[in-house]
C-alpha positions in Angstrom: -0.1 0.0 0.2 1.3 3.5 -1.0 2.0 5.7 2.0 2.6 9.4 1.0 5.0 11.5 2.6 2.9 15.1 4.0 4.5 18.3 2.1 4.3 21.2 4.3 4.5 23.5 1.5 1.1 22.7 0.2 -0.5 25.1 2.8 -4.0 23.8 1.8 -3.5 20.5 3.3 -3.6 19.8 7.0 -3.1 16.6 8.9 -1.4 13.4 8.2 -1.5 12.0 4.8 -2.7 8.6 4.2 -2.1 5.4 2.3 -3.6 5.4 -1.1 -4.0 9.8 -1.1 -5.1 11.8 -4.3 -4.0 10.7 -7.8 -0.9 9.4 -8.5 0.2 9.2 -12.1 3.3 7.4 -13.3 4.8 7.1 -16.5 6.8 4.0 -17.7 8.4 2.9 -20.4 7.9 -1.2 -19.9 10.2 -2.2 -23.3 9.1 -4.1 -25.7 6.4 -5.5 -24.3 4.0 -8.4 -25.8 2.6 -9.6 -22.9 3.1 -11.9 -19.7 6.2 -11.1 -17.2 2.9 -11.1 -14.7 5.3 -11.7 -11.5 7.5 -8.7 -12.4 4.7 -6.3 -13.7 2.8 -7.4 -10.4 5.9 -7.1 -7.6 6.8 -3.2 -9.7 3.4 -2.1 -8.8 2.4 -3.3 -5.6 5.1 -5.3 -4.4 6.3 -3.4 -0.8 9.4 -1.9 0.4 9.5 -0.1 3.8 6.0 -0.4 3.7 5.5 1.9 0.6 4.6 0.6 -3.3 4.3 2.0 -6.2 0.3 2.0 -6.0 -0.3 3.8 -9.3 -3.7 5.1 -10.4 -2.8 5.7 -13.9 -0.5 4.8 -16.3 1.2 6.4 -19.2 2.9 3.6 -21.1 5.2 3.2 -23.8 6.7 0.5 -26.1 3.3 -2.0 -25.8 3.2 -4.2 -29.3 -0.6 -4.5 -29.3 -4.1 -3.7 -27.5 -3.8 -7.2 -26.6 -0.5 -6.8 -24.7 -1.9 -3.7 -23.0 -5.0 -6.0 -21.8 -2.4 -8.7 -20.5 -0.8 -5.7 -18.5 -4.1 -4.7 -17.5 -4.9 -8.2 -16.1 -1.4 -8.4 -14.2 -2.7 -5.4 -12.3 -5.9 -6.8 -11.4 -4.8 -9.9 -10.3 -1.5 -8.5 -8.0 -1.8 -9.1 -4.4 -2.7 -5.7 -2.8 -4.2 -4.3 -6.1 -8.0 -3.1 -5.7 -8.9 -4.7 -8.9 -10.4 -1.9 -11.0 -7.6 -1.6 -13.8 -8.8 -0.8 -17.0 -7.3 0.2 -20.6 -7.7 2.6 -22.8 -8.0 2.2 -26.4 -4.9 1.5 -28.1 -3.8 3.2 -31.8 -1.7 0.5 -33.3 0.9 2.1 -35.2 3.4 -1.0 -35.2 5.3 -3.1 -32.7 6.7 -0.6 -30.1 3.0 2.1 -28.9 2.2 4.3 -26.6 -1.0 3.7 -24.5 -3.0 3.9 -21.4 -4.5 2.4 -18.6 -6.2 3.8 -14.9 -8.6 3.0 -12.4 -12.3 3.1 -13.1 -12.9 4.1 -9.3 -10.9 7.3 -9.4 -11.2 8.5 -13.4 -13.7 8.5 -15.8 -12.4 8.1 -19.5 -14.1 10.7 -21.4 -12.4 10.5 -25.0 -9.1 8.7 -26.8 -8.0 11.3 -29.7 -5.5 10.5 -32.5 -3.7 13.8 -32.4 -0.8 12.8 -35.3 -0.5 9.4 -37.1 3.3 8.6 -36.6 5.7 8.7 -39.9 9.0 8.0 -40.8 9.7 12.0 -40.7 8.4 13.2 -38.1 6.7 11.3 -34.4 7.8 7.7 -35.4 4.6 6.9 -33.3 1.1 8.1 -32.9 0.4 11.1 -30.7 -2.4 10.1 -28.9 -4.4 12.1 -26.1 -6.6 11.0 -23.4 -9.4 13.0 -21.8 -10.4 12.2 -18.3 -12.1 13.4 -15.1 -11.8 12.5 -11.3 -14.4 10.0 -10.5 -16.9 11.8 -8.5 -16.8 15.3 -10.0 -18.4 17.1 -12.8 -16.6 20.3 -13.4 -14.0 21.3 -15.9 -11.8 21.9 -12.9 -11.8 18.3 -12.9 -10.9 17.4 -16.3 -7.2 16.1 -17.4 -5.8 15.2 -21.0 -3.0 12.9 -20.7 -0.2 12.6 -23.7 2.0 9.3 -23.3 4.3 9.6 -25.6 7.8 8.1 -26.7 9.4 10.2 -28.9 11.9 10.0 -31.7 15.9 8.4 -30.3 19.0 9.2 -31.1 21.1 12.6 -31.0 21.5 13.7 -34.2 19.8 16.7 -35.7 17.7 14.2 -37.8 16.5 12.9 -34.7 16.2 16.4 -32.5 14.1 17.8 -35.3 11.6 14.9 -35.1 11.5 15.3 -31.8 10.6 18.7 -31.8 7.6 18.3 -34.4 6.2 16.0 -31.9 6.6 18.7 -29.5 4.8 21.1 -31.5 1.9 18.6 -32.6 1.2 18.6 -28.5 1.2 21.9 -28.1 -0.7 22.6 -31.1 -3.1 20.0 -30.0 -3.2 21.2 -26.1 -4.0 24.9 -27.2 -7.1 23.7 -29.0 -8.0 22.3 -25.6 -10.6 24.4 -23.5 -8.2 27.5 -21.3 -7.3 26.2 -18.3 -7.6 22.5 -19.3 -5.2 20.4 -16.6 -2.9 18.6 -18.8 0.2 16.3 -18.7 2.9 14.6 -21.4 4.7 11.6 -19.8 6.5 9.1 -21.4 9.6 8.5 -22.7 11.2 11.6 -24.5 14.6 10.5 -25.6 15.9 13.9 -25.1 19.6 14.3 -24.0 19.5 18.1 -22.5 16.8 20.7 -21.4 18.9 22.8 -24.2 16.7 20.7 -27.0 13.9 22.7 -29.3 11.9 19.8 -28.6 12.1 20.1 -24.9 12.2 24.0 -25.2 9.1 23.7 -27.2 7.2 22.3 -24.2 8.6 24.0 -21.0 9.4 27.3 -22.8 12.5 29.3 -22.7 13.3 30.8 -20.5 13.2 27.5 -18.6 8.9 26.6 -17.2 7.7 29.7 -19.0 5.8 27.4 -21.9 2.5 26.1 -22.2 3.9 23.0 -19.9 6.4 22.9 -17.0 9.3 20.9 -15.3 7.4 20.3 -11.7 10.9 19.9 -10.2 12.6 22.6 -12.1 16.0 20.7 -13.1 17.1 21.7 -16.2 20.4 20.8 -18.0 22.4 18.6 -19.8 21.4 15.2 -18.5 23.2 12.8 -20.3 25.9 11.1 -18.4 26.1 13.8 -16.5 26.6 12.4 -12.5 25.3 15.6 -11.5 21.6 14.2 -12.5 22.1 11.2 -11.3 19.6 11.2 -8.8 16.8 11.7 -11.3 17.9 9.2 -14.1 15.7 6.7 -15.4 17.7 4.7 -18.3 19.0 2.0 -18.3 18.7 0.2 -14.8 19.9 -3.0 -16.8 23.0 -1.8 -17.8 23.7 1.7 -17.0 21.9 4.4 -15.2 22.6 7.8 -17.3 20.1 9.4 -18.6 16.8 11.5 -17.9 15.1 10.3 -20.5 11.8 9.4 -18.9 9.9 12.8 -17.7 6.6 14.1 -16.9 5.6 17.5 -17.5 2.5 19.7 -16.5 0.4 22.7 -17.1 1.4 25.4 -15.2 -2.4 24.7 -13.6 -0.9 22.3 -11.3 0.6 24.9 -9.4 -1.6 28.0 -9.5 -2.8 26.8 -5.6 -6.5 26.1 -6.8 -8.2 22.9 -7.5 -6.3 20.0 -8.3 -2.6 20.6 -7.5 0.9 19.1 -7.6 1.7 18.1 -4.2 4.9 19.5 -3.5 6.8 22.7 -4.2 5.7 23.0 -8.0 7.9 24.7 -9.7 10.7 24.5 -7.2 14.4 23.1 -8.1 14.7 19.6 -7.1 17.6 19.0 -4.6 20.2 17.0 -6.3 22.1 15.8 -3.2 18.8 13.2 -2.1 16.6 10.7 -4.3 13.9 11.6 -2.6 13.8 15.4 -2.3 10.9 16.1 0.8 9.4 18.9 -1.0 8.5 17.0 -3.8 6.0 13.9 -4.8 8.1 13.6 -7.9 10.1 10.3 -7.8 12.5 8.0 -10.6 11.0 4.8 -8.8 14.4 2.4 -8.4 17.0 5.2 -8.6 18.7 5.6 -5.1 21.2 7.6 -6.8 23.9 4.7 -6.1 24.6 3.8 -9.9 25.6 6.0 -12.3 26.8 4.6 -15.3 26.2 1.2 -13.8 23.5 -1.2 -13.8 20.5 -0.3 -11.4 21.3 -1.3 -7.4 19.3 -4.5 -6.4 21.0 -5.3 -3.5 20.5 -2.8 -0.8 18.5 -0.2 -2.7 17.1 2.3 -0.7 14.4 3.5 -3.1 12.6 0.1 -3.5 14.6 -2.6 -2.4 16.6 -5.0 -3.9 13.3 -7.6 -5.2 11.4 -4.5 -7.1 14.7 -3.2 -8.5 15.4 -6.7 -9.9 11.8 -6.8 -11.2 12.5 -3.5 -13.0 15.7 -4.9 -14.9 14.0 -7.8 -15.4 11.5 -6.1 -17.3 14.1 -3.7 -19.3 15.1 -5.8 -22.0 17.8 -4.3 -22.5 17.9 -0.3 -22.9 15.1 -0.1 -20.7 13.8 2.5 -18.4 12.7 3.1 -14.7 9.4 4.6 -13.8 8.7 8.0 -12.8 5.8 9.6 -11.2 4.0 12.3 -9.2 1.4 12.6 -6.7 -1.8 15.4 -7.1 -4.7 16.4 -4.5 -8.3 16.8 -5.1 -10.2 20.0 -5.9 -12.7 21.4 -2.9 -16.1 19.9 -2.9 -18.9 21.7 -1.0 -21.8 19.7 0.6 -24.4 21.2 2.9 -27.2 19.5 5.3 -30.2 21.0 3.9 -31.4 21.8 0.1 -33.7 24.0 1.6 -34.6 26.2 4.9 -38.4 25.8 5.8 -39.2 28.6 9.2 -42.4 27.0 9.0 -44.9 29.4 10.7 -43.2 32.5 12.0 -45.1 34.7 14.9 -45.3 38.9 12.8 -42.2 40.3 14.2 -40.1 37.8 15.8 -36.5 36.4 14.5 -36.5 32.9 14.1 -33.3 30.9 12.6 -32.0 27.7 11.7 -29.2 26.2 11.5 -27.4 25.3 8.2 -24.7 22.4 8.4 -21.9 23.5 5.2 -18.4 22.0 4.9 -16.6 19.9 2.8 -18.0 17.0 1.1 -15.0 15.2 -0.2 -14.3 11.5 -0.3 -11.9 10.9 1.9 -12.8 7.3 1.5 -11.5 7.1 -2.0 -9.4 10.7 -1.7 -7.7 10.0 1.6 -7.0 13.4 3.1 -5.4 15.0 -0.4 -8.4 16.8 -0.8 -8.5 20.7 -1.0 -9.9 22.8 2.3 -13.8 24.0 1.2 -13.6 27.8 1.8 -17.0 29.8 1.6 -18.8 32.7 2.5 -22.2 34.0 2.6 -23.8 37.2 0.7 -25.8 39.3 2.0 -29.7 38.8 1.7 -32.1 41.7 3.1 -34.6 39.4 4.4 -31.8 37.2 6.4 -29.5 37.4 8.8 -26.2 35.6 7.8 -23.0 35.0 9.5 -20.1 37.2 7.9 -16.6 36.5 7.0 -15.4 33.7 5.4 -15.0 29.9 6.4 -13.2 26.9 5.7 -13.5 23.1 6.6 -11.3 20.4 5.4 -12.3 16.5 4.1 -13.2 14.1 6.6 -14.5 16.1 9.6 -17.6 17.5 10.8 -19.5 20.4 8.9 -19.5 23.7 10.1 -22.7 25.2 11.9 -24.0 28.6 11.4 -27.5 30.6 12.2 -29.3 31.8 9.6 -31.7 33.8 11.0 -35.0 35.0 9.4 -35.7 39.1 9.5 -38.0 39.6 7.4 -41.2 39.1 9.1 -42.7 42.4 9.4 -45.4 41.6 7.2 -48.0 38.9 7.5 -48.4 36.0 4.8 -45.4 33.7 2.9 -42.3 34.8 2.5 -39.4 33.0 0.6 -36.1 33.7 -1.0 -32.4 32.6 -2.2 -29.7 32.4 0.2 -26.4 32.7 -1.6 -23.3 31.2 -0.6 -20.1 31.8 -2.6 -17.6 28.7 -2.7 -14.2 27.3 -4.1 -15.6 24.1 -5.4 -15.6 25.0 -9.0 -18.9 22.7 -9.9 -21.0 24.9 -7.2 -19.3 28.7 -7.3 -22.5 30.1 -5.5 -24.8 27.7 -3.7 -28.2 28.7 -3.8 -30.2 27.8 -0.8 -34.2 28.7 -1.1 -35.8 29.7 2.1 -39.4 29.7 3.3 -41.6 30.8 6.1 -45.4 32.0 6.5 -45.8 34.6 8.8 -48.7 34.8 11.3 -50.2 37.2 13.8 -48.5 37.2 16.9 -50.3 35.1 19.4 -52.5 33.6 16.5 -50.6 30.3 15.7 -53.5 28.7 13.9 -54.1 31.3 11.3 -51.9 29.4 8.6 -53.3 31.3 5.7 -52.0 34.3 7.3 -54.8 36.6 6.7 -55.6 37.8 10.3 -58.6 35.5 10.8 -58.8 31.9 12.0 -61.3 30.3 9.7 -61.6 27.2 8.0 -59.3 28.4 5.1 -56.7 27.8 7.9 -58.6 24.0 8.8 -57.9 23.2 5.3 -54.1 24.7 4.9 -53.5 22.6 8.2 -54.5 19.6 6.9 -52.0 20.2 3.3 -49.4 20.7 5.8 -49.9 17.9 7.7 -50.3 15.2 4.5 -46.6 16.6 3.7 -45.1 16.7 6.6 -44.3 20.3 6.7 -42.8 21.4 9.5 -45.1 24.0 9.7 -47.5 21.7 11.0 -45.9 20.5 14.0 -47.9 22.4 16.5 -46.4 20.4 20.0 -42.9 21.6 18.8 -41.4 18.0 19.7 -40.1 17.8 16.1 -42.1 15.3 14.6 -45.5 15.5 12.5 -47.8 13.2 14.1 -51.3 12.9 15.2 -50.4 15.1 18.7 -50.2 18.3 16.5 -53.7 17.4 15.5 -54.9 18.3 19.1 -52.5 21.0 19.5 -53.5 22.7 15.9 -57.6 22.1 17.1 -57.1 24.0 20.3 -55.1 26.8 18.9 -58.2 27.0 16.3 -60.7 27.1 19.4 -58.4 29.8 21.2 -58.7 32.4 17.7 -56.7 35.3 17.9 
């Protein structure tokens, strides 16, 4: 089971991070994968070391031979010990023997669309460029919609290779820029890029660095190839020599804007190159403990994943292979209330009754754990009500906040109604509208249900209607229940008149 670190720099989160929190996104070149190797796939995905495991929620995959190979991979995930068993494969756009693909947990993501952005060719991107649009389970707003581009760019360091990678980067950027404004997106996979100075990487992240349409969340530019300084983030090749940062996940700047769906960590802050597990980041090069620059990935004593998982990563490389990279994300805020409407019932003229409204976070902690944005909100002024002033906040998983809402519009007899407006940081409900209603009756004359100042047969009909509807206005005993006792109490008030 996954045991996420708590990243103190993410101010919107409070309390201890729990196992399985948030959404974990993994990019992995499994290397010439045709199916099989169940034990190694399962060990990398769910094997435990020091109580932690990869425990992914979505895989951006490279070098899959076919849809059948992808289905085999998914089957292994579903049958692994410790697996939730809810994995599914997205459609694979087959363009030869080494395709990109995607699989995901259906309890956490809904697949909205699978789009072939550009077909592979011998003069541009060698493999199909594909975009998968997905939405966080249980959410409906655009804030919870994410686009994933699993990539496997042209290998090689020659000018022709670099030009073909540039074309692929340009096509990804063009496609992304045609998506709705504010769309979250990730480009993850095997870039085959040796240096951030290459035009393809600059097209994605911009020049100056991290000013482009996508951002390197760990802000680590440089010449990565065969460079000891970057040994902590090398991913290729575990089977022979760890000397390149080929495998990378970049995201849109929206993952670091402090609102809604967010990267867990200090987004756009430089990685500490002296450690393989920078505490300011959730980004990891899985299996690389920084000890084997220009040598095969360490197995015995591997401080990142232990010997067994390290050996499985190597076994799946088939020579010139890759280690996975991953990052974690937190979920947007969700607002909820205990009442859909406020019914004050019969209210004596000139009084100021109140009702308690409970409001706060409706985040699904059973699914997302603690990594859910706090719900913040405030009440807008309504002339007929007295609402709490100021701003309020509530974290997921605890009790809701309770607020007294006071009805002040009680000067005139008869029915009154209106709407309580609440502004929130829930993208699906930026303004909550909670209707309220009451019937203002003459003081000392509670049986005047029609509010006309006279107790007559019209009030009997009004009571029957309220009673059959189990309306709180028919609760004449005041015990919170509409039952036969209220019939007698109404008759007593009716006979008393006004």
